[in-house]
C-alpha positions as CSV (number, residue, x, y, z in Angstrom):
1,M,-117.8,63.5,19.5
2,R,-121.1,65.3,20.1
3,F,-124.2,63.9,21.6
4,S,-127.3,65.4,22.1
5,L,-130.8,64.4,23.0
6,S,-131.7,64.6,19.1
7,L,-131.3,60.6,19.5
8,V,-134.6,60.3,21.4
9,A,-136.4,61.6,18.4
10,S,-134.8,60.1,16.1
11,V,-135.3,56.4,17.2
12,L,-138.6,56.7,18.6
13,V,-139.8,58.6,15.1
14,A,-138.0,55.4,13.1
15,L,-139.3,52.8,15.5
16,T,-142.9,54.5,15.5
17,T,-142.9,54.8,11.6
18,A,-141.7,51.2,11.4
19,A,-144.4,49.9,13.6
20,S,-147.5,52.0,12.1
21,A,-146.3,51.4,8.8
22,G,-146.5,47.9,9.4
23,G,-149.8,48.1,10.3
24,Q,-150.8,50.0,6.8
25,Q,-149.2,47.2,4.3
26,P,-151.2,44.4,2.8
27,D,-150.4,40.8,4.1
28,R,-148.0,39.6,1.6
29,G,-146.3,36.7,2.9
30,F,-148.0,35.4,5.7
31,A,-151.4,34.2,3.7
32,S,-149.4,32.8,1.1
33,S,-146.9,30.9,2.8
34,A,-147.6,27.4,3.3
35,R,-145.2,26.9,6.4
36,A,-146.4,29.1,8.6
37,R,-149.2,28.3,10.9
38,A,-150.6,29.6,14.2
39,L,-151.1,26.2,16.4
40,P,-154.0,25.9,17.8
41,G,-155.6,25.2,21.6
42,A,-155.6,28.8,23.2
43,Y,-156.0,27.5,26.7
44,Q,-157.0,29.7,30.0
45,G,-154.1,30.4,32.1
46,R,-154.4,30.2,36.1
47,R,-156.2,33.3,36.5
48,D,-159.2,33.7,34.4
49,A,-157.9,36.7,32.8
50,D,-154.9,35.6,30.9
51,R,-154.9,34.0,27.8
52,T,-151.9,32.5,25.6
53,D,-151.8,31.5,21.8
54,R,-148.5,30.3,19.8
55,F,-147.8,30.5,16.5
56,A,-144.5,28.6,14.8
57,Y,-143.5,29.3,11.5
58,K,-140.0,27.6,9.6
59,G,-138.8,28.3,6.0
60,K,-135.4,28.2,3.9
61,I,-133.5,31.6,4.6
62,G,-130.1,30.6,3.1
63,R,-127.1,30.5,4.8
64,D,-125.9,34.6,4.5
65,G,-130.1,35.9,4.3
66,R,-131.1,38.4,6.3
67,F,-133.7,38.1,9.3
68,S,-135.7,41.2,10.5
69,L,-138.6,41.3,13.0
70,A,-140.6,44.5,14.5
71,N,-142.8,44.0,17.5
72,I,-144.8,46.2,19.7
73,D,-144.6,44.3,23.7
74,G,-143.0,41.5,24.0
75,S,-139.5,40.1,24.4
76,I,-137.4,38.8,21.1
77,V,-134.7,36.7,21.2
78,V,-132.4,35.7,18.6
79,T,-130.2,33.0,18.9
80,G,-127.6,31.6,15.9
81,G,-127.4,27.9,15.1
82,S,-126.2,25.5,12.3
83,G,-128.8,24.7,8.7
84,D,-130.0,27.3,6.4
85,E,-133.8,27.2,8.3
86,V,-135.0,30.1,10.5
87,S,-137.6,28.9,12.9
88,I,-139.8,31.1,14.9
89,E,-141.9,30.6,17.8
90,A,-144.0,33.0,19.8
91,V,-146.4,33.5,22.1
92,K,-149.5,35.7,22.0
93,Q,-150.3,37.0,25.8
94,A,-153.5,39.2,26.6
95,R,-155.5,39.9,29.7
96,G,-158.6,39.6,28.4
97,N,-160.6,36.9,25.8
98,Q,-159.7,35.4,22.6
99,Q,-161.0,38.0,21.0
100,D,-158.1,40.2,22.2
101,L,-155.5,37.1,21.1
102,N,-157.3,37.3,17.5
103,A,-156.4,41.2,17.5
104,V,-153.1,40.4,17.0
105,D,-151.3,38.9,13.9
106,I,-147.9,37.5,13.1
107,N,-147.0,38.2,9.5
108,V,-144.1,36.9,7.8
109,D,-143.1,38.0,4.7
110,A,-140.7,35.3,3.0
111,R,-138.8,36.1,0.0
112,A,-135.5,34.7,-1.6
113,G,-132.8,34.9,0.9
114,H,-135.2,37.5,3.5
115,V,-137.6,36.9,6.1
116,D,-139.2,39.7,7.7
117,V,-141.5,39.7,10.4
118,Q,-143.5,42.1,11.4
119,T,-146.0,42.6,14.6
120,R,-149.3,44.0,13.2
121,Y,-152.3,44.7,15.8
122,R,-155.8,45.6,14.1
123,S,-156.9,47.8,17.1
124,R,-153.8,48.7,19.7
125,N,-155.0,47.0,22.7
126,E,-152.0,47.4,25.2
127,R,-153.3,44.3,27.1
128,I,-151.4,41.9,24.4
129,A,-148.0,40.6,24.3
130,V,-145.8,38.8,21.7
131,S,-143.1,37.4,22.9
132,Y,-141.1,35.9,19.5
133,T,-138.0,32.9,20.4
134,V,-136.0,32.6,16.9
135,T,-133.3,31.0,15.6
136,V,-131.4,31.7,12.4
137,P,-128.3,30.1,10.1
138,T,-125.3,32.0,12.0
139,S,-124.7,33.2,9.7
140,T,-127.7,35.6,8.9
141,S,-127.8,39.5,9.0
142,V,-130.3,40.7,11.5
143,E,-132.2,43.5,12.5
144,L,-134.7,43.5,15.4
145,K,-137.0,46.7,16.5
146,S,-139.2,46.7,20.0
147,I,-141.2,49.5,20.9
148,S,-141.7,47.9,25.0
149,G,-139.4,44.8,25.7
150,D,-136.1,43.1,26.0
151,I,-133.7,42.1,22.8
152,R,-131.0,39.1,23.7
153,V,-129.4,38.4,19.9
154,T,-126.7,35.3,21.1
155,D,-124.2,33.9,18.3
156,V,-125.0,35.6,15.1
157,Q,-121.9,35.7,13.3
158,G,-123.8,38.3,10.6
159,S,-124.3,41.9,10.8
160,V,-126.4,42.8,14.0
161,R,-128.7,45.9,14.5
162,A,-131.0,45.6,17.8
163,E,-133.3,48.3,18.8
164,S,-135.3,49.1,22.0
165,I,-137.4,51.7,22.8
166,S,-138.5,50.8,26.5
167,G,-136.1,47.4,27.1
168,S,-132.9,46.1,27.6
169,V,-130.3,45.2,25.2
170,T,-128.7,41.7,25.4
171,T,-125.7,40.0,23.1
172,S,-123.3,38.0,23.4
173,G,-120.6,36.2,20.3
174,T,-121.9,39.1,17.9
175,P,-118.7,40.0,16.1
176,R,-120.1,42.7,13.3
177,L,-122.3,44.2,15.7
178,E,-123.1,47.3,14.4
179,L,-125.7,49.2,16.6
180,A,-127.1,48.2,20.0
181,R,-129.4,51.2,21.4
182,S,-131.9,51.6,23.6
183,I,-134.3,54.7,25.3
184,S,-135.1,53.2,28.5
185,G,-133.1,50.2,29.2
186,D,-129.3,49.0,29.4
187,V,-127.2,47.9,26.6
188,N,-125.2,44.7,27.7
189,L,-122.8,43.7,25.2
190,A,-119.9,40.7,25.2
191,G,-117.6,38.4,23.6
192,S,-117.6,40.3,19.9
193,G,-114.8,40.8,17.9
194,D,-114.5,42.0,14.3
195,E,-112.7,45.6,12.6
196,G,-116.1,47.1,12.4
197,V,-117.6,50.1,13.5
198,L,-120.0,49.9,16.6
199,T,-122.1,51.8,18.0
200,A,-124.0,51.5,21.5
201,S,-126.4,54.1,23.5
202,S,-128.9,54.2,26.5
203,V,-130.9,57.5,27.2
204,S,-131.8,56.2,30.4
205,G,-129.8,53.0,30.8
206,S,-126.3,51.8,31.7
207,V,-123.8,50.5,28.8
208,R,-121.5,47.8,29.1
209,A,-119.2,46.0,26.7
210,R,-116.8,43.2,28.0
211,G,-114.0,41.1,25.5
212,F,-115.1,43.7,22.6
213,K,-113.0,44.2,20.1
214,A,-114.1,46.7,16.9
215,R,-112.0,49.2,14.7
216,S,-114.6,51.8,16.6
217,L,-116.5,52.6,19.4
218,E,-119.0,54.9,19.7
219,A,-120.8,54.3,23.4
220,N,-123.4,57.2,24.7
221,T,-125.8,57.8,27.4
222,V,-127.8,60.2,29.1
223,S,-128.4,58.8,32.7
224,G,-126.5,55.9,33.6
225,D,-122.6,54.4,33.7
226,I,-120.8,53.2,31.2
227,V,-118.3,50.5,31.7
228,L,-116.1,49.2,29.2
229,T,-113.9,46.3,29.7
230,D,-111.3,44.1,28.2
231,L,-111.7,46.4,25.0
232,V,-109.2,46.6,22.1
233,C,-110.4,49.5,19.6
234,D,-108.3,51.8,17.9
235,R,-111.1,54.3,18.2
236,V,-113.2,54.7,21.1
237,G,-115.2,57.6,22.4
238,V,-117.3,57.7,25.2
239,Q,-119.8,60.2,26.6
240,S,-122.2,60.1,29.8
241,I,-123.9,63.0,31.2
242,S,-125.1,61.8,34.2
243,G,-123.0,59.0,35.3
244,N,-119.6,57.1,35.5
245,V,-116.9,55.9,33.1
246,E,-114.6,53.4,33.8
247,F,-112.5,51.6,30.9
248,S,-109.9,48.7,30.9
249,G,-107.8,47.7,28.4
250,S,-105.1,48.2,26.0
251,L,-104.5,51.0,23.9
252,N,-103.4,50.7,20.3
253,R,-101.0,52.3,19.1
254,N,-101.4,55.4,16.8
255,G,-105.2,55.0,18.3
256,R,-107.6,57.9,19.8
257,Y,-109.6,57.8,22.8
258,D,-112.1,60.7,24.4
259,F,-113.7,60.3,27.7
260,N,-116.5,62.4,28.8
261,S,-118.6,62.5,31.8
262,H,-120.3,65.7,32.9
263,S,-121.1,64.2,36.6
264,G,-119.0,61.4,37.4
265,D,-115.8,60.1,37.5
266,V,-113.4,58.7,34.9
267,R,-111.5,55.3,35.5
268,L,-109.1,54.0,33.2
269,G,-107.1,50.9,33.6
270,L,-104.1,50.9,31.2
271,T,-101.8,48.6,30.5
272,D,-98.4,50.0,30.2
273,S,-97.5,48.5,26.9
274,T,-98.4,51.2,25.1
275,G,-97.5,55.1,25.0
276,F,-100.0,58.3,25.5
277,E,-100.3,61.5,24.4
278,F,-102.1,62.8,27.7
279,T,-105.3,65.1,28.0
280,A,-107.1,65.9,30.9
281,N,-109.9,68.5,32.2
282,T,-111.7,68.6,35.3
283,F,-113.0,71.4,36.9
284,S,-114.2,70.6,40.9
285,G,-112.0,67.5,40.9
286,S,-108.8,65.5,41.1
287,V,-106.3,63.8,38.7
288,R,-104.7,60.9,39.8
289,S,-102.0,58.7,38.0
290,D,-100.0,55.4,38.5
291,L,-98.5,55.6,35.6
292,P,-95.4,57.7,35.4
293,L,-95.8,61.0,33.3
294,T,-94.1,63.8,31.6
295,F,-95.5,67.1,31.8
296,D,-95.4,69.7,29.4
297,G,-92.2,72.0,29.9
298,T,-91.3,70.4,32.8
299,G,-88.0,68.6,31.1
300,D,-88.4,65.7,33.0
301,R,-88.3,63.3,30.3
302,G,-88.0,60.5,32.5
303,G,-91.4,61.1,34.1
304,R,-92.7,61.4,37.8
305,R,-92.5,57.7,39.6
306,G,-95.1,56.5,41.9
307,R,-98.8,58.0,41.9
308,Q,-99.4,61.3,41.2
309,S,-102.3,63.4,42.3
310,F,-103.5,67.2,40.8
311,G,-105.8,69.1,42.1
312,G,-109.0,70.0,39.5
313,R,-106.5,71.7,36.2
314,A,-106.4,71.3,32.7
315,M,-103.5,69.2,31.9
316,R,-101.0,67.9,29.2
317,A,-98.7,65.2,29.7
318,T,-97.1,62.4,28.1
319,F,-96.4,58.5,28.8
320,G,-93.8,56.5,27.3
321,D,-93.5,57.5,23.5
322,G,-97.2,59.0,23.6
323,S,-98.1,57.2,20.2
324,A,-102.0,57.2,21.3
325,V,-104.0,59.9,21.7
326,L,-105.9,60.2,24.9
327,G,-108.6,62.7,26.4
328,I,-110.1,62.6,29.3
329,R,-113.4,65.3,30.4
330,T,-115.6,65.3,33.4
331,F,-116.9,68.8,34.8
332,S,-117.3,67.8,38.3
333,G,-115.6,64.1,39.1
334,N,-112.5,63.0,39.4
335,I,-110.0,61.1,36.4
336,V,-108.0,58.3,37.8
337,I,-105.7,56.4,35.7
338,S,-104.6,52.8,37.8
339,R,-102.0,50.0,36.3
340,R,-104.0,47.5,35.0
């Protein structure tokens, strides 16, 4: 598995292009949608400099529709619900006057089975933020992009893709999660299960996943920890440049698992139900295993019992029937395999 800083460039280009393109396209759906409305009554907040305005939309999308939303500045919260309609509530907030609020449009393009929402600035005013709260039919496919803001998705059974440049990405109850990515923020995933392929990554933040099932998981971060708990996957590829890597769960027979950290420890908590073929490399750390290992060339097929510790080195060993493949590499860190 390779990991490079091209991730930063690709996401920045993709999200920035989407935002700028949104500002150039004509308003196709907002003006023609009779059910989209900006609620009146912008009011003065506690401070004279703060003003807010509200927007609401409700329309049919179908139970297996597609929903997409692109935001510039502000949070996005999407929840799966019953029925066949999408419901959108947004709050625009400005540290200025009513004219500033009017400089931001929320454009809804509603077509058969597809609702696309774009936040468009008539002039780039960093004092204006737009926060979205959205409910979609539970089987809707969702794609969300934000430049500056957190994203949270809950109980959406359709495919989910969520990307933020400056903000955290959090999901739960999303069995068909495909992509969760942040440039500057944490990625937190919980309670998902499917046979799909998932990519979870951050440049400056940690990646954490709990209770997740997938055919394949790729987890990457440049500066942060990666913590994977109670995972069931056929293939796992993990890389952290500056951070620790932790994994606890069961290995699948014939599965492949690669864990890499340049500057950090790699710690695995494994059950003894599945055997594995083990390769470890550490330059300035140690290797410790609570599971009995059989080393290449030792002839000791029964393995050594009890805790085993070794100095920094490259080593190959086998546990049990060796049906899974396990590779661990760290430059300046320790490798620890404990019994779950």
